C-alpha positions in Angstrom: 92.9 104.3 77.2 90.4 105.3 74.5 87.7 108.4 75.3 84.5 108.1 76.2 82.2 107.4 73.2 78.6 107.6 72.4 77.7 104.6 70.6 74.9 103.4 68.9 72.8 100.9 70.7 74.0 98.4 67.8 77.6 99.5 67.5 78.1 99.2 71.5 76.3 95.6 71.2 78.6 94.6 68.5 81.7 95.3 70.4 80.8 93.3 73.9 79.4 90.5 71.4 83.1 90.3 69.6 84.8 90.2 72.9 82.4 87.8 74.9 82.6 85.1 71.6 86.1 85.7 71.5 86.9 82.3 73.3 89.5 81.6 75.1 90.9 85.3 75.4 87.8 86.1 77.3 88.5 86.5 80.9 84.9 86.9 82.2 82.0 89.8 81.4 79.9 91.1 84.2 76.2 92.4 83.0 74.9 94.4 86.1 72.8 97.5 87.1 69.2 97.7 86.7 66.8 100.5 85.0 63.7 100.7 87.5 61.4 100.9 84.6 62.4 97.8 82.5 64.4 95.8 85.4 66.1 92.2 84.4 65.0 89.4 86.6 68.9 89.0 87.5 70.7 91.5 89.3 74.0 90.0 88.1 74.9 87.9 85.3 78.7 86.8 84.8 80.1 85.0 81.4 83.2 83.2 81.5 85.2 80.7 79.6 85.3 77.3 81.2 86.9 73.9 79.6 84.2 71.0 79.9 85.8 67.4 79.1 88.7 69.3 77.4 86.1 71.3 75.4 85.9 75.1 75.5 82.4 76.1 76.9 80.8 79.3 77.9 79.6 79.3 81.7 76.6 81.7 82.4 75.6 82.4 85.9 72.4 84.4 86.8 72.0 86.0 90.0 69.2 86.9 91.7 68.9 87.9 95.7 68.9 84.1 96.9 70.6 82.4 94.4 72.8 81.5 91.5 72.1 79.6 88.5 75.1 78.8 86.2 74.6 76.5 82.8 77.4 76.2 80.1 76.9 76.2 76.6 78.8 76.0 73.6 80.2 77.9 70.5 76.9 77.5 68.7 74.6 78.3 71.5 76.5 81.2 73.0 75.1 84.1 70.6 72.1 83.8 71.3 72.9 84.2 75.1 74.4 87.0 74.4 72.0 88.8 72.6 69.4 87.7 75.2 71.1 89.3 77.8 72.2 92.2 75.7 68.1 92.9 75.1 67.9 93.4 78.8 68.0 96.4 80.6 70.8 95.9 82.5 72.7 99.4 82.8 76.5 98.4 83.4 78.5 95.9 81.3 82.2 95.0 81.9 84.0 92.4 79.8 87.9 91.9 81.0 90.0 89.9 77.9 93.6 89.2 77.9 94.2 92.2 76.5 91.7 94.8 77.1 88.8 96.0 79.4 85.7 97.3 77.9 83.0 99.2 80.1 79.5 100.1 78.7 77.1 102.0 81.0 73.4 102.8 80.0 71.8 106.2 81.5 68.5 105.8 82.6 67.1 107.0 79.2 68.5 104.4 77.3 72.1 106.2 76.7 75.3 103.9 75.7 78.7 105.4 76.9 81.5 103.3 76.2 85.2 103.1 77.4 88.0 100.1 76.1 91.0 100.4 77.7 94.2 98.5 76.3 96.2 96.6 78.9 99.9 97.6 79.4 100.6 94.1 80.1 98.3 91.4 78.5 97.5 88.4 80.2 99.2 85.5 78.9 96.6 82.6 80.1 93.2 82.4 81.7 91.9 80.2 84.0 89.3 77.7 82.3 88.9 75.4 85.4 85.1 74.5 85.4 84.9 74.9 89.2 87.3 77.0 90.2 87.9 78.3 93.9 86.8 81.9 94.6 89.5 84.4 94.3 92.0 85.2 97.4 94.0 88.2 97.3 95.7 87.6 100.0 98.7 84.7 99.6 99.5 82.4 102.3 103.1 82.7 101.3 103.4 86.8 100.5 101.3 87.8 102.9 102.5 85.5 105.7 104.6 88.4 108.0 101.1 90.4 108.4 99.0 87.8 108.6 101.5 86.3 111.6 101.3 89.6 112.9 97.7 90.1 113.5 97.1 86.8 114.7 95.5 84.9 111.5 98.5 82.9 110.8 100.7 80.3 113.0 104.3 79.9 112.8 104.2 76.7 110.5 102.1 79.1 107.9 98.9 77.9 108.6 95.2 79.9 109.1 94.4 79.7 112.7 91.4 77.3 113.3 89.4 80.1 114.8 90.4 83.0 112.2 88.9 81.0 109.3 85.8 83.7 109.3 88.7 86.8 110.0 90.4 85.6 107.1 87.8 85.0 104.4 86.4 88.5 105.8 89.5 90.1 105.3 89.9 88.9 101.7 86.1 90.1 101.3 87.1 93.4 102.2 90.0 93.8 99.7 88.0 92.4 96.7 85.3 94.6 97.0 87.8 97.4 97.3 89.5 95.8 94.4 86.1 95.9 92.6 85.8 99.6 92.7 88.5 100.2 90.4 89.6 103.5 92.5 93.2 102.0 92.7 95.7 101.5 89.6 98.7 99.5 90.4 102.0 100.8 90.3 101.1 104.7 90.8 103.6 106.9 92.6 100.9 109.0 93.4 100.3 109.0 97.4 97.1 107.6 98.6 95.7 108.9 102.2 93.5 106.4 104.0 91.6 107.3 107.6 89.9 104.1 109.3 87.6 105.8 111.5 86.9 103.4 114.9 89.4 101.1 113.5 89.1 99.0 117.2 90.9 95.7 116.6 92.5 97.1 113.1 92.1 93.8 111.1 91.2 95.8 108.1 93.7 98.7 109.2 96.5 96.6 108.6 95.0 94.8 105.5 94.5 97.7 103.7 98.1 99.3 104.1 99.7 95.7 103.3 97.5 95.4 99.7 98.1 99.0 98.6 101.6 99.4 99.7 103.0 95.4 99.2 100.7 93.8 96.7 99.8 96.9 94.8 102.9 99.0 95.2 101.2 102.1 95.7 102.4 104.4 98.1 100.0 104.4 100.9 99.4 105.9 104.0 96.8 104.8 106.8 95.9 106.2 109.5 93.6 104.5 112.1 91.7 106.8 114.8 90.2 105.2 118.0 89.5 106.2 121.4 91.2 103.3 123.3 94.7 104.4 123.8 95.9 100.8 125.1 94.7 99.3 122.2 96.3 101.4 119.8 99.4 101.3 121.4 99.9 97.3 120.5 98.9 98.2 117.1 101.7 101.0 117.0 103.9 98.2 118.1 102.8 95.5 115.3 103.5 98.3 112.9 106.8 99.0 113.9 107.9 95.4 113.8 106.9 94.8 110.5 108.6 98.0 109.8 105.3 99.9 108.3 106.2 103.1 109.0 103.3 104.9 107.1 100.8 103.3 109.7 99.9 105.4 111.9 97.4 106.1 114.8 95.8 108.6 116.8 93.6 109.1 120.0 90.6 110.4 119.3 86.9 110.5 118.6 85.9 110.7 114.7 83.8 113.7 114.4 87.0 116.0 115.8 89.7 114.6 113.4 91.4 117.1 111.4 93.3 115.4 109.4 97.0 117.6 107.8 96.1 115.5 104.3 92.5 115.4 103.4 92.2 111.7 103.0 91.4 110.3 99.6 89.5 107.0 101.4 87.3 106.7 104.4 86.8 103.6 106.4 84.3 102.6 108.9 83.7 99.0 109.6 81.3 98.2 112.5 81.3 101.3 114.1 78.8 101.6 116.6 75.7 103.7 116.1 76.2 107.4 114.8 79.8 107.2 114.8 79.1 105.6 111.1 77.3 108.9 110.7 80.0 110.6 112.0 82.3 109.2 109.8 80.1 109.5 106.3 80.0 113.2 107.3 83.5 113.7 107.7 84.4 111.8 104.1 81.7 113.5 102.4 83.2 117.1 103.9 86.6 115.7 102.4 85.0 114.9 99.6 86.8 111.6 99.5 86.7 109.5 96.6 86.2 106.3 98.1 83.9 105.8 101.6 83.5 102.2 102.9 81.3 101.9 105.9 79.9 98.6 108.0 77.5 99.6 110.2 77.2 98.2 113.6 74.1 99.4 115.1 71.6 102.3 114.3 69.8 103.8 117.6 69.0 107.5 116.4 66.6 106.8 113.9 64.9 104.1 116.1 64.0 107.1 118.3 62.5 109.2 115.9 60.3 106.5 114.6 59.2 105.5 118.1 58.2 109.4 118.9 56.2 109.5 115.4 53.3 107.5 114.2 54.6 105.3 111.5 52.8 104.9 108.1 49.6 102.7 108.9 50.8 99.8 106.5 53.8 99.1 108.8 52.0 99.0 112.1 51.5 95.1 111.8 55.8 95.4 111.7 56.5 98.0 114.2 54.3 96.3 116.9 56.6 93.5 117.0 60.3 94.3 118.6 62.3 92.7 116.3 60.7 93.1 113.6 60.6 97.1 114.3 64.5 97.2 114.9 65.6 95.8 111.6 63.4 98.0 110.0 64.8 100.6 111.5 67.9 99.4 110.8 67.1 99.1 106.9 65.8 103.2 106.7 68.9 103.8 108.3 70.9 102.1 106.0 69.0 103.1 103.3 68.8 106.9 104.2 72.5 106.8 104.6 72.8 105.6 100.7 70.6 107.9 99.8 72.2 111.0 101.0 75.7 109.7 99.6 73.9 109.6 96.1 72.3 113.2 96.4 76.4 114.5 97.5 77.5 113.0 94.2 78.8 109.4 95.6 78.1 106.1 93.1 76.4 103.9 96.0 75.8 100.6 96.5 74.8 98.7 99.9 75.9 94.8 99.7 76.9 91.8 101.6 79.9 92.3 102.9 80.4 88.7 104.6 78.1 85.8 105.0 75.7 86.3 107.7 77.0 82.6 109.6 80.1 85.3 110.7 77.9 88.4 112.0 74.9 89.6 111.4 76.2 93.0 110.7 77.1 91.7 107.5 75.7 95.3 105.2 78.6 97.4 103.9 77.6 101.0 101.8 80.1 101.3 99.3 80.4 104.9 97.7 82.5 106.3 95.0 82.8 110.1 94.4 81.3 110.7 90.7 80.3 114.4 90.2 79.6 117.4 92.5 75.8 116.4 93.7 73.9 113.2 92.5 70.8 113.4 90.0 67.0 114.6 90.1 66.3 111.4 90.6 68.5 110.9 93.7 66.7 113.8 95.3 63.2 112.9 94.9 63.9 109.4 95.9 65.1 111.0 99.0 62.6 113.5 99.9 59.8 110.6 99.2 61.4 108.2 101.9 61.9 111.3 104.5 58.1 112.6 104.1 56.6 108.9 103.9 58.2 107.9 107.2 58.7 111.7 108.9 62.0 111.2 109.9 65.3 113.7 109.7 68.2 111.5 109.7 71.4 112.2 111.8 73.5 112.1 108.7 71.1 115.0 107.3 71.7 116.7 110.5 75.2 116.7 110.7 75.8 118.1 107.2 73.7 120.8 107.6 73.2 123.2 105.0 75.8 121.5 102.6 73.3 118.8 102.3 70.1 121.1 101.8 72.2 123.3 99.1 73.2 119.7 97.3 69.8 118.5 97.6 68.3 121.8 96.4 71.1 121.6 93.4 70.4 117.7 92.4 66.5 118.8 92.3 67.0 120.8 89.4 69.4 118.8 87.8 69.4 116.3 84.7 68.4 112.7 85.4 70.4 111.1 82.9 73.6 108.9 84.7 73.1 106.4 86.7 74.4 106.6 90.4 74.4 103.6 92.0 75.9 100.4 90.9 79.2 98.9 90.4 80.3 97.4 86.7 83.1 95.2 88.5 82.9 92.2 90.5 81.5 88.6 90.4 
């Protein structure tokens, strides 16, 4: 791995351009993250090589909040497109080739940082199909015992008709985990994971299988829930699969005391303040990765009902359903903001399609520093003062959060603290 470098704008642009224009050795390039001072029109742009009628083209896919637009360019046209992308105010550039991985991060002040990694085992080929299927992490062959044990697969090896949505959800969850770059295949260092409020444990089993069987990482996974009978059924499945590092414990999230500090905290569809309990635990443990998909958010709703809201939003709050959705959005916005103040790179993303569940958001956070920067602190204070509320997560963290908030308020505002470079 090359050291983190401080290239000039011209130097990093030339390296990105060289990798993207390399043609068939390019796997893909992702431009993402937006500076508020000069935000590009697109949330993300992905460039990858494709074959069209047997000829090499570069497919450029541009994504905004509602749609994506893809167009193919030939060798004479793509250079201008790359120059245009480099001129936009993206904060993250991730370029993967058959032999290396290039990452560029641009601070809010426009300062570039570059890191390039040579792959130990270069990829032999690149999939150049024009209309390729979305990547699935779980193979119906390699993952069959696990998928059959959790009721996704029939004995004949086919996904059950009523479990197609769950199968997509599991794959999407693992893809979002993979995007964080936290796990390195083949590492011998044990990974400790806690799934808070694991419920039916589809994803508890999934992350155990992904890390231990697919990435070959020695991972120990603990599922926590209050339903003793349900957890006993999970234990039986784990024993049947021979998964001795997958365990379950009856208890409440806030009261759980792990023997080993968890590297990863997961809380998917844990209801109401259970999400905040899991976030508070993960923050206190300084877990490297925290993944939460909130279910319902009542605590802040009650606060909002007791205080006079900002006048412009009275037209929203007078309608029950709109006021409820606003409360949900604010709750998750506060959670994400608190995580940034506590030193986590955080984004809020769509977990699964709305057709499968209305509760389809995920808050994804990777620990990057002791505390956030000045901007993260200012954003949090402004949001709190505008709505006159105190989020439950702040109450749980108490002085630990107030101290970090004060520290972040006096820190430099240089490094971006949101968004992930990888991921299509």
